[in-house]
C-alpha positions as CSV (number, residue, x, y, z in Angstrom):
1,M,41.4,31.6,-33.8
2,R,43.8,29.0,-32.5
3,S,43.7,30.4,-29.0
4,S,40.0,29.6,-28.7
5,S,40.3,25.9,-29.8
6,P,41.5,24.4,-26.4
7,A,38.5,26.0,-24.6
8,L,36.1,24.4,-27.2
9,L,37.8,21.0,-26.7
10,V,37.5,21.2,-23.0
11,L,33.8,22.0,-23.2
12,I,33.0,19.0,-25.5
13,S,35.1,16.7,-23.3
14,G,33.2,17.7,-20.3
15,I,29.8,16.9,-21.9
16,V,31.0,13.4,-23.0
17,Q,32.3,12.7,-19.5
18,S,29.1,13.8,-17.9
19,L,27.0,11.5,-20.2
20,G,29.3,8.6,-19.6
21,C,29.1,8.8,-15.9
22,S,25.4,9.3,-15.6
23,N,23.6,7.3,-12.8
24,P,21.5,4.5,-14.4
25,S,19.0,4.9,-11.6
26,S,18.1,8.3,-13.0
27,A,16.9,6.8,-16.3
28,P,13.1,6.5,-16.8
29,E,11.7,3.4,-15.2
30,N,9.5,2.8,-18.3
31,S,11.2,2.8,-21.6
32,N,7.8,2.9,-23.4
33,L,8.4,-0.2,-25.4
34,G,4.8,-1.2,-24.9
35,P,2.3,-2.0,-22.1
36,P,2.4,-5.3,-20.2
37,V,1.1,-8.2,-22.3
38,I,-1.1,-10.9,-20.7
39,L,0.2,-14.3,-21.8
40,E,-2.1,-16.5,-19.6
41,N,-5.0,-15.6,-17.4
42,R,-7.4,-18.3,-16.3
43,I,-9.2,-20.1,-13.4
44,V,-9.3,-23.9,-13.4
45,L,-11.4,-26.0,-11.0
46,D,-10.6,-29.5,-10.0
47,S,-13.7,-31.3,-8.7
48,S,-11.8,-34.4,-7.6
49,A,-9.3,-32.4,-5.5
50,K,-11.9,-29.8,-4.6
51,L,-9.4,-27.1,-5.5
52,G,-9.4,-24.0,-7.6
53,W,-6.4,-22.3,-9.2
54,L,-5.7,-18.9,-10.7
55,R,-2.8,-18.8,-13.1
56,L,-1.6,-15.4,-14.5
57,V,1.5,-14.9,-16.7
58,I,2.5,-11.4,-17.9
59,Q,5.4,-10.1,-19.9
60,D,6.7,-6.6,-20.6
61,P,9.8,-5.7,-22.7
62,D,10.5,-2.8,-20.3
63,G,11.2,-4.9,-17.2
64,P,9.5,-6.8,-14.3
65,V,5.8,-6.5,-13.9
66,A,4.2,-6.1,-10.5
67,V,1.1,-8.2,-10.2
68,E,-1.7,-7.6,-7.7
69,C,-5.0,-9.6,-7.8
70,G,-8.1,-9.3,-5.7
71,G,-11.4,-11.1,-5.5
72,A,-11.8,-14.8,-5.4
73,F,-8.1,-15.3,-5.7
74,E,-6.0,-12.7,-4.0
75,G,-2.2,-12.5,-4.3
76,L,0.9,-10.5,-5.2
77,G,3.6,-11.5,-7.6
78,E,6.1,-10.4,-10.3
79,D,5.6,-11.4,-13.9
80,S,3.4,-14.4,-12.9
81,L,1.1,-15.5,-10.1
82,V,-0.4,-18.9,-9.1
83,V,-3.0,-19.0,-6.4
84,S,-4.6,-22.2,-5.1
85,R,-7.7,-22.2,-2.9
86,P,-9.9,-25.1,-1.7
87,F,-13.6,-25.2,-2.6
88,A,-14.5,-24.8,1.0
89,D,-13.1,-21.2,0.8
90,L,-14.4,-20.4,-2.6
91,R,-18.0,-21.8,-2.4
92,S,-19.4,-18.7,-0.6
93,Q,-18.8,-16.7,-3.8
94,R,-21.4,-17.1,-6.5
95,Y,-19.0,-16.0,-9.2
96,L,-15.2,-16.6,-9.0
97,S,-14.4,-13.2,-10.5
98,T,-10.8,-12.0,-10.0
99,A,-9.4,-8.7,-11.2
100,C,-5.7,-8.3,-11.6
101,N,-3.5,-5.2,-12.1
102,A,-0.2,-5.5,-13.9
103,T,2.0,-2.5,-13.4
104,Q,5.3,-1.8,-15.1
105,G,6.7,1.7,-14.5
106,D,3.8,4.1,-14.9
107,T,1.7,1.8,-17.0
108,T,-1.0,-0.4,-15.5
109,V,-3.1,-3.0,-17.3
110,T,-6.2,-4.5,-15.6
111,T,-7.4,-7.9,-16.6
112,F,-10.2,-10.2,-15.3
113,A,-9.7,-14.0,-14.8
114,I,-11.7,-16.3,-17.0
115,M,-13.6,-19.3,-15.6
116,E,-13.0,-22.7,-17.2
117,D,-15.4,-25.6,-16.8
118,E,-17.9,-23.5,-14.9
119,Y,-20.2,-25.3,-12.4
120,P,-21.5,-24.5,-9.0
121,L,-19.2,-25.1,-6.0
122,D,-22.1,-25.2,-3.6
123,N,-25.6,-26.2,-4.6
124,P,-28.6,-25.0,-2.6
125,A,-30.1,-27.5,-0.1
126,V,-32.5,-30.0,-1.7
127,L,-35.9,-30.7,-0.1
128,E,-38.0,-33.7,-1.0
129,P,-41.6,-32.5,-0.6
130,P,-43.5,-34.6,1.9
131,D,-46.9,-36.1,1.2
132,Q,-49.7,-34.0,2.5
133,P,-51.7,-35.7,5.3
134,T,-55.1,-36.8,4.1
135,S,-57.0,-35.5,7.1
136,L,-56.3,-32.4,9.3
137,R,-58.3,-31.5,12.4
138,V,-58.1,-28.7,14.9
139,G,-55.9,-29.6,17.9
140,V,-54.8,-32.9,16.4
141,P,-51.1,-33.2,15.6
142,S,-50.3,-34.0,12.0
143,A,-47.2,-35.7,10.8
144,W,-45.2,-34.4,7.8
145,P,-42.2,-36.6,6.8
146,V,-39.3,-34.5,5.5
147,R,-36.0,-35.3,3.9
148,A,-33.4,-32.6,3.1
149,T,-29.9,-32.9,1.7
150,D,-27.0,-30.7,0.9
151,D,-23.6,-31.2,-0.7
152,W,-21.8,-29.3,2.1
153,A,-23.8,-28.7,5.3
154,L,-27.5,-28.1,6.1
155,G,-28.3,-24.9,8.0
156,E,-31.9,-25.7,9.0
157,V,-35.2,-27.3,8.0
158,W,-38.3,-25.4,9.0
159,F,-42.1,-25.6,9.0
160,G,-44.4,-22.6,8.9
161,I,-48.2,-22.2,8.8
162,A,-50.6,-19.2,8.3
163,P,-54.4,-19.0,8.1
164,G,-56.0,-18.1,4.8
165,H,-55.3,-18.6,1.1
166,F,-52.2,-17.8,-1.0
167,P,-51.1,-15.1,-1.4
168,D,-53.1,-13.4,1.4
169,C,-51.8,-15.8,4.1
170,T,-48.2,-14.6,3.7
171,T,-48.5,-11.9,6.4
172,D,-49.2,-13.9,9.5
173,W,-46.8,-16.8,9.6
174,T,-46.1,-19.0,12.6
175,R,-43.0,-21.2,12.6
176,V,-44.1,-24.4,14.3
177,A,-40.9,-26.4,13.9
178,T,-37.2,-25.7,13.2
179,L,-34.4,-28.3,13.0
180,V,-30.9,-27.0,13.1
181,G,-28.6,-28.8,10.6
182,A,-25.5,-28.8,12.9
183,G,-23.2,-29.6,10.0
184,R,-25.2,-32.6,8.8
185,T,-25.6,-33.2,5.1
186,V,-28.8,-35.2,5.5
187,I,-31.9,-34.6,7.7
188,D,-34.5,-37.3,7.4
189,T,-37.2,-36.9,10.0
190,T,-40.9,-36.2,10.6
191,L,-42.2,-32.8,11.5
192,T,-45.3,-32.3,13.6
193,A,-47.8,-29.5,13.2
194,T,-51.0,-28.7,15.1
195,F,-53.5,-26.3,13.8
196,D,-55.4,-24.2,16.3
197,T,-58.2,-23.0,14.0
198,A,-60.4,-24.5,11.3
199,G,-60.5,-23.4,7.7
200,F,-57.9,-22.9,5.0
201,H,-54.2,-22.6,5.9
202,C,-51.0,-22.1,4.0
203,V,-48.1,-24.4,4.8
204,V,-44.5,-23.9,3.8
205,I,-41.7,-26.3,4.5
206,G,-38.2,-25.1,3.7
207,A,-34.6,-26.2,3.8
208,E,-31.5,-24.0,3.8
209,D,-27.8,-24.8,3.7
210,D,-25.2,-23.2,6.0
211,L,-24.9,-20.3,3.5
212,S,-28.7,-19.7,3.6
213,Q,-29.2,-21.1,0.1
214,G,-32.4,-23.2,0.0
215,R,-35.7,-24.1,-1.4
216,A,-39.2,-24.3,0.0
217,T,-42.4,-26.2,-0.8
218,S,-45.8,-24.7,-0.2
219,Y,-49.3,-26.2,0.3
220,E,-52.8,-25.0,0.9
221,V,-54.7,-27.2,3.2
222,E,-58.2,-27.3,4.8
223,V,-58.5,-28.0,8.5
224,S,-61.7,-29.5,9.9
225,P,-63.1,-28.5,13.3
């Protein structure tokens, strides 16, 4: 019995030595103490500075969290992420939705940013409807005063006519005038239209901003011979 004891001691000693010298890098990356926890996730808009911010803060007891966000606010970070963008870059997006993935080891948590103090970053162009001329005659130019405004830049103001009554007249439009905004925020002018035929006509005057957001005003008029 005594002759076998040294062999047993050597075997146990070898196991202890092997455990003590194990490579830390071979340990599991995720200790499974829990998934990443979202501490802060919000979007804040500053109208005076015309800036928007995404702020994301994440914590995980197992170690650093890799953060990747896409959408209105894109960016990469570790444990936290702050992204700032001017309204000029954000205004083309109707909703400032931002999805973020937080990954620690083999666990990924997806979260969506929340809008605070929501309001439009870019309003559609505003058109002040002109007064309809009191008398319209075939071949006689008619004046239509038009004023359009936009908070960023106007794309165009346009004037279209079609013979007939609404809604039947919507298939044969002729655009008789187009004013390009050229970056202006205000267009205050008078559009001129000449009707070639007598009878009822539909008239539509519209204004669009540089993102094609706009409004239109329609009229039904009668043109005398």
